[in-house]
C-alpha positions, 0 to 999 in steps of 0.5 A, a space after each residue: 338955687 337960682 331963686 334965692 328964696 331959701 337963703 338965710 342971707 336975703 339982701 332984697 337986691 334982685 338976683 343977677 345970675 342967669 340960670 343956664 340949665 334950661 338954655 343948655 337943655 334947649 341947646 342939646 335938644 337942637 343938637 340932637 335934632 340937627 344930628 338926626 336931620 343933617 344926613 337927610 339934607 345931603 342924601 341924593 336919590 340914586 336910581 339904579 334901573 334894573 338890568 334884565 336879559 330881554 327876549 329879542 323882539 320878534 319882527 312880525 308883519 304887524 311890526 313898525 320899526 322906527 329909529 331915532 338918532 342923536 339929532 332927532 332924525 327919524 328912520 323907518 326900516 333904516 330909511 330916513 323919513 320925515 315926521 309927517 311921513 310917519 304920521 301918514 304911515 301910522 294912520 295907514 297902519 291903524 286902519 288894518 284889522 290887527 293893529 301893529 306894534 311900534 318898536 321904537 329904537 332911540 339913542 340915549 342922547 335923543 331929546 325927550 320931546 322928539 320921542 314924546 311927539 312921536 308917541 303922541 302921533 302914534 297914539 292919535 293914529 290909534 296905535 296903542 302898543 309901543 315897545 322900546 328896543 334896548 341893548 341887552 344887559 352886559 353880563 359880568 360872568 364872562 
């Protein structure tokens, strides 16, 4: 025993032995904690967006089609337009009895701030229905 109180040969000198049992217990508890938490530090969150077979968007007279290329240039019905021209077009369309839907086609390399500015301009004009046009999912069964 580390205290030495039950020994018959008590010499009165302080005991110089270190009791290692509590230190080993603490070390094992820390080891278990690190084993459990270490995988959490290296775990990255993967976002696998759903792949769906979207129904084709129907073009009605109440639809504004707008495309944005990689450089952020705007195209309304395949014709180059400026941002101010789109604002006036949004304002004119919002005055109609039935507000049109905005179909937005953006390249995957388009900067988000261009899309956000465009969506903000549409919202300020009063257009609330905005749809994003995407490529259909590639079918692996073919």
